[in-house]
Structures are given as structure tokens and as C-alpha cells.
N, C-alpha and C positions, 0 to 999 in steps of 0.2 A: 280617795285615789287621785293622784296627780297625773295630768296629761301633758305630754310634750307637744308644743306647737312649733311649727317651722317658721323661721324668719328668713325671707329670701330677698335677694336683690338681683333683678334679672331684667331681661328685655322681653316684652310681651309681644308675640306675633299672633294675630288672629286671622283665621281663614274662614270666610263666610260665603254662603250662597243662599239666596232666598229660597225657602222651601226645604232644602236638604240640611243646611246648617252644619258645617264642620268647623273645627277650630284647632289651633295649636298654640299653647302657652309654652314658650321655651324659658324655663326658670332655672336659676342657679341658686342652690341652697347656700345661704350665708351664715345662718345662726339658728339655734334652737332656744326657745324660752318656754317657761311654764304657761304663762297666760299674759298676753299683751293687751293693754287697754288703749294705748295711744302711742304716737311717736313724733319726734321732731328731727328734721334733717337739715343741716346746713353745710357750709364748706369745710367745717372742722370735724364733723362726725355725725353719728346717729345716736339719738337719745330715746330710750324706750321707757314708757310708763307701764309697769306691771301692776297687777292688783295687790292689795294689802300693803301699800306704801313702799314698794320696791321699785328701783330703777336699774337700768343697765346702760352703760356708756361705751360707744365705739369711737375711739380717737387714736390717731397715729397707727392705724391698722391693727389695733389690739382691742379686744372686748374685755371689759371689766367683769368681775364676778357680780352677781346681784347685790345691790346695795340697799339695805333696809334703812329708810329714812326715819321711821318711827313705827313701833309695834301697832298694828291696826288690822282691821278687817272690813273691806268695803270695795265697791266698784264705782263705775262712772268716773274713772280717773282721767286726768288730762295732763299734758306736759308741754312745756315750751322752754326756750332759752331767752333770757332777758338781758337787760343792761349788765355790763361787767361780767358777762359770760356765766351768770348764775343760772342753774337749771332749776326751774320752778315746777313743782308737782302739786296738782290739785287732788286732795285726798278723797274727793267724792263723798259717798254716803258713809264713810267711816267716821266723819265728824272731826277729823284731825286738822282741819283748816288748810293753810298753805304751808308746804314744806319746800325748802330750798337746799341746794347743794352747790358749794363753790369751794375750790381749793381743798377738797377732801373734808370740808366742814359742813355740818348740817345745821340749818336754821329752821325755826318753826314760828309761824304766826297764826293766831286764832283770836277768839273773842276775849281771851284772858289777858293778852298782852298787846293788843292792837285795836284799831277801830273796826276790824272785821266783826260784824254782828252775827253772821250765820256761818258756822264752821263746816257746813256741807257744801264745799266748793266743787262744782262739776265742770268748770271751764276756766282755763288760764291762757291768756293771749298777750303777746308783746308787740308793741309798735313804737319804734323810735325809743324814747325814754320813758314810755308809759307802760305799766303793767295793768292788765284788766283781769278781774276775777268775776266769775259768774256763779251765783249760788243756786241751790235748787228751789229757792223761793223767788221773789221779785227784787232781790237785792243785787246791785252791781257795786263792785269795789274797784276803785281806781288808786293806783300807787305811782307816785312820782318820787317825792322825798318821803312822804308818809302815806298811810292808808286812809282813804276816804270812802265811806259807804253811803250810797244814795239809792232811793227806791224808784223804779221805773213804773210810771202810770199806775199808782197804787189802786188796787181793786180790779184792774183790767188784766193784769198778769199775775195769776195766783202762784205759778211756779214756772221755772224755765226748764226746757228739755234739751235745747241745743244752742250752740253759739259758734260764731265764726268771725274772723276779722278780714277786711278787704286789704288790697295792696296799698290803699290810700289811708289806712288806719281807722276806718269806720268799723265799729263793732256792731254785729247783728246778734240778737237774742230772739228765741222763739219759745212759744208754748205749743200746744197741740196744733192750733191753726192760726196763730197770730204772730206777727213779726214786728219788732222794733229795731231801728237803727240809731246808733248813738255816736256822737262826736263830742269829745270833752265830756261834759255832763249833760249835754242837751240831747233830747230825742229829736232827731232830724225828720223822721218819718215813721209811720206805722202802717201796717198792711194786714188785712184779713185775707187769708188764703182760702180760696174756694176749692171744693173738691177733695175733702178728706184731710187726714192728718199729715203734718210735715214729717218726712222720713229722713232727709239728709240735707246738708248745706255744703256748698263747694265754692271756694274763692279762686278765681283765675288771676292771671297777671295783667288783666286789662280793666281793673277796678270793678269787676262784676262779682256778685255773689249769687249763685244759683240755688234755688230752693226746690227740692223735689217733694211731691206729695203722693198720696195713694193713687191719684188719677192724673197727674200732670206735672208740669215744670214751669217755674217762674224765675225771673231774673231781676236783680236789683243792681242798678248802676250807681256807684257811690260818687261819681263826679256830677252827674245830672240829678242825683237824689230822686230817681224814678224807679217804679216797679212796673213789670210787664208780664202778663200771662202768655207764655210761649208754648203752651200745651199742644196747640194744634200743629205746631211744627214738629212735634214728636208723637203724632198720632194719638194724642191724649192718653199716652201710656204712663202707668205708674211705675216708680222705681224705688228700690230700697237703698241703693248706693249710686252716686253719680260722680262723674269727673270729666274734665276736658284737658287734652294735652296742649302743648304750646302751639300746635298747628291749628287748633280749633276743632279737632276731631272729638266727638262725644262718645263717652263710654258709660253705660249704665246697666245695673243688674235689675232685671224686670221683676216687679212685684208679683208675688203669687206663683212664680215659676222659678226654676233654677237656670233659666236662660239669660243671655246677655244681649244687649242691643248696642250696636255701633252705628253712629251717624257721622259720615265723613264731612269734612269742611266743604265738600261739593254737593252736599245733601243726598248722598247715596246711603241707603239704609240696609243694614245687615243684621242677622240674628244668628247667635251661636249657642248650641246646646252645652250645658255644663258637663255632660257626659264625656265630652272631648277636652275638658279643661283639667289640668293637673291639680290645681288648688282653687276650686270655684267659690269657696266660702269667704267672700270678700265683704268687709265691714265698713271700710272708709278709705278715702283718697285724699291726696295732698299734692299740689303742684309746687315744686321747689326748683328754682334755677332752670326753668324750661324742661324739667323732668317730672313726669307724673308718677307718683308712687301710690300703692294701695296696700292695705293690710287686711288680713283675714285669718283663716285657720285651715288645718288639715281636716278636722272633724267639727262640724257645727254644733255638736253636743258637748263640747268641752266646757268653756266658761263663757260668761255673758259676752265679753268682747275679746276676741282671740286674735292670734296673729301671725300671719306671714306678711313681710313687706316685699313688694314686687315693683320693679320699675317698669312702667308702660311706655314703650317707645313708639307706638303707632300700631298700625295694622296692615296686613297684607291680604289681598283678595284673590280668590281663584274662581273666576266667573264661570268657567267651563267644566269645573269639577274633575279635572284630570290629575289632581294632586300636586300641581305646581303653581306657586304664587305668581302674580303678575310680573314681578321684577325678574323672574327667571323664565317665564313663558312668553315667547315672542308673539303668540296669538292666543290671548286668554279667552277668546270666543269660540275656539275650535278645539275639542278634546283630543283630536287626532294630531295636534301640533303641540309638542312639548319636548324637553331635553331627552326624554326616553323613547321618543317615537322613532320608527324606522323610516329612514330617508328614502324617498322615491326619486330616482334620477330623472333629470331633464324635464321636470314638470313646472319649473318656475316657482316652487314652494319650498321653503326651508322648514321641513317637518321637524328636524331634531334641534332647531334653534342654535345651530353653530355659526350662524351669520351668513351662510351661503347655501344655495341649492346644490345638491349633488349633481355634478355634470358628468355625463358619460359620452365619450367620443365614440362614434360609430364608423367602422371601416369595413370595406369589402376586400376579402382576400381568398383566392381559390374557391370562389362561389360560396364563401362562408362570411357571415356577419360577425364582426368582433366588436365588443363593447369594452372600453377602457375607462375606469373610474376608481376613486374620485380624483378630481383634478381641479384645484390644488389638492395635494395629498399630505397626510401627516405621518401615519405609521405604515401604510401599505397601499399598494395599487392592485385593484382587481382586474383580471382579464377574463371576460366571459367569451368562451369559444364554443359554439354548438357543433354537434357532430363529432367526427373522428379526425379532425385536423391535427396533423403533427407539426408542431411549430416550436420556435425558439424565441425567447424574449431577451433582449439585451438593452441595458440602460447605460448611456454614455453621458459624460459631462460635455460642456460646450466646446472643449478643446479636443473632443474625439476620443478621450480615454475611456476604456471600458470600465464601468463601475461594478456591474454584476450581470450575470446571465443565467437563465433558467430554460429548461426544456419541458414543455407540456405541463407547466405549473400555472394555475389560475390566480396566483397571488404572489406579489413580490414584496418582501418586507423592507421597510425603509428606515427602521429605527436606528441603524448604525450609519446611515448616509446623511451627510450634512445638508442643511437647507440650501436651496438654490434652484436653478433651472437646468433641466436635463432633457435628453432626447431618448425616447423609448422606441426601440425597433422591434417589430414583430415580423418574423420570417417563416413562411411555409416551407418546411424542409423537403417537401416532395417537388413543388413547382419552382421554388426559389423566389416566389413573389414576396415583396416586403411592403410594410406600411410603417410610417414614422409619426410619432405623436410627441408634441412638446409637453413636458411634465414639470410642474412646479411643486417643490417640497417645502412645506411651511411647518412651523412649530407653534 
């Protein structure tokens, strides 16, 4: 049975509060695929690696049909776009080596026609004019003009599980809990990760590669060639997927739960339950041109690596749990203040976040107290008159021309009256007493 997976490109908005944890992912469905293993995004398009040696291409606002590069059956596939705009596909456990696609032509390289010694290629990365291949053993393949295979620390790395490349072109490969970083054909550094198996790698745009484990987070800086254990900055939390956006906000899926952790660039921590997330089954992330993308699936029971692609643009916080994010809530520490709140006149507080407090003018006429509000007004003016006062309301422009008049009506509609300054006259029809209020109509 085949399953359809959603491929989405969207903005991710997260709403969190410590303890109660609510969220909102606003996602736009972009495409459906059977089973996505990896993706590559650049200025020219989106390139998807599906299982069993299929790819799909999105260029010039058009999706291609699935393209079979070679009959095969495998997973752990990877994809990148290399020099001369060639799309390179790592065939993974199918044993079909490296497959390429350029100008509607398919090329294939394996141990039978190249210096590639292991045909189970699980990682493919491009940096400048160099193409890197990572096999499921301890072989690394480098291609400039030709393929060259070399072994990384023979005997220490029995098999590779993950790989990533930094913005400076440094390649990282990992086993269960060991890391090696490679430049050209030299091992620049190696690192034993404490605290469980490595679960994910993430390269930011500041020369760093982050390493998540079952119980923590580590970072490698490719300029200084240094590793650092930063687990204590993340409460020694384990993650299955990690990512940082271009503003330095952290996004991680918490290991052992279906919840997500966000850590702002100002060190504010928030947790969100997956029950409030439209597509919570996220498998991997990638930062491209200041935009953070992730891929996952609708149903985690589909295939090994499944996928939606989602653009993550940051997060919004609702500290007072009134259902309004900080950018819309003028006081996010008070649940009684939000755009849907009822405005209380003359208290110096803008309850409904319209930019002003509701002002009510108080007048005495014929032993009755009259309140006139709001002022400034947009669509209407309220006139609160207690008791049985019989009165007439007349609105004049500044030239003394009568605009509208009402008798014993507690509201004057302004929708058909132009913006400007007017004079509102309230007259008691029994005593003849009058009060006049200056009214400003705004839009």
C-alpha cells in the first residue's frame, strides 16, 4: 500500500507558554509525494529525493513528474545540486552508487565504472567545485575532476550514520557517538560525543555545525576548528531533530515525546505540544538563504524518512494565554488586554489595543449626567443618558452646517460622515439646556 505524504512550503508560527503549551503552525500545502528522503533548495528550485531512486524537481513554478534515475529499492537517500547544475542523488542502501541528472540526461557512477569502492552511498554534499560522497562504511569519496576514495581513521569508524557540510566547506561525518571533520582529504579534528547516540546534525550560516544527542547538544565551529558541549544551555535535553533560524532562534523536537522546544535568541525557553501542530512528524531541517526549512510527514508510520517541507520563519509568543500573539497584543502580560477585549472608558488603559484609551466626556444637563464616547470616533458615537431625559442630538461641522440630528437616540452612526472635526450639541427639550462636545472622526 502506498501512502501520500504532504510537501509544504509555509511560514511557521509557534505560540508557547510554559506549563500550558499551545501552538499554531500555519502551513500552506505545496505538493504531495509518495515518500521523501531528503531535499535540496536553492534560488532556482526545489529538488526532492524520493526512495527507490526517484527524484522530483520544482523549477519555473512547475513540478516535474517523478523521475526514475535507475530501477532500485533502498532508503537512506540524499540529494544535492553540484557544479554545472547537476542534481546528484545518493542511492543509499540500494547499492546503486551515485546517480546524476542534468539536461534531462541520467548519469551513473559506481564501483564498476569509477573509483567509488562502496556503492552504498548515504550522503552527498557539494561545496564550491568539490562533490563529497559518504558511504555506509568508513569510506569518503571526493570528486573534483575524477573520483577519489579514501578511508577515515580505519578501525575507529566502522560505519557512518550521518553527514553534514558547513558553510565553509568542512565535511562532518559521524558514527553512533564519534565525529570526524574533514577538509580536502585531511581529518581536521575528531570528537567523542558523551551522553548517548548522535541523533541529528545541523549547519547554520555562521560556520557552525550542531550535533544533537539523546541527552544534549554540541557545536563545532569550522573556523576555529573547535568542539563545545552546550547541553547545559539547553537543560541537558535530548532531541531527535534540531534547527536554528537566521536570527539564532533554536527549534528542536524533544526526544521521547511529541513536543517541541523553542529557545529564543534572548534565551527564553518555550515548549509546545504536538497535539496543536498540524504536521508534527518532522525528520530534518536545513537553513537556506536565511530561511529555515524542515521536512517530515503526515503519518509517522508511512516510510522510513517521509516528508513535508515547511518554511520556518520564527515564532510568536502569547505570555498571558489570551489567544493573541505578542505582535498583536499590546500587553501580553495581562489576559484582559487584547484586540477582543471590551474597552473601559476613562481608565487610562487601552484594553482593546486600538492605540488609545476609550475617552468618555461627562456633562451635566437638567440634573442628569451624560456620557459621550468614544472620542475620537470611527463608526459611531454613544450617548449614555440615565433616567427619562428627553433630548435632541445635533452634529454640526465647523462652519455651523447641520450634518445629522436625532431625538432620544443613544447612538449616532458616522459611517457616511467624512473624517474631520465636528461639534455635537445635546439639548434637553424640556428645559432648553444645551451642552456642546468637540468630536473627532477618524478612519
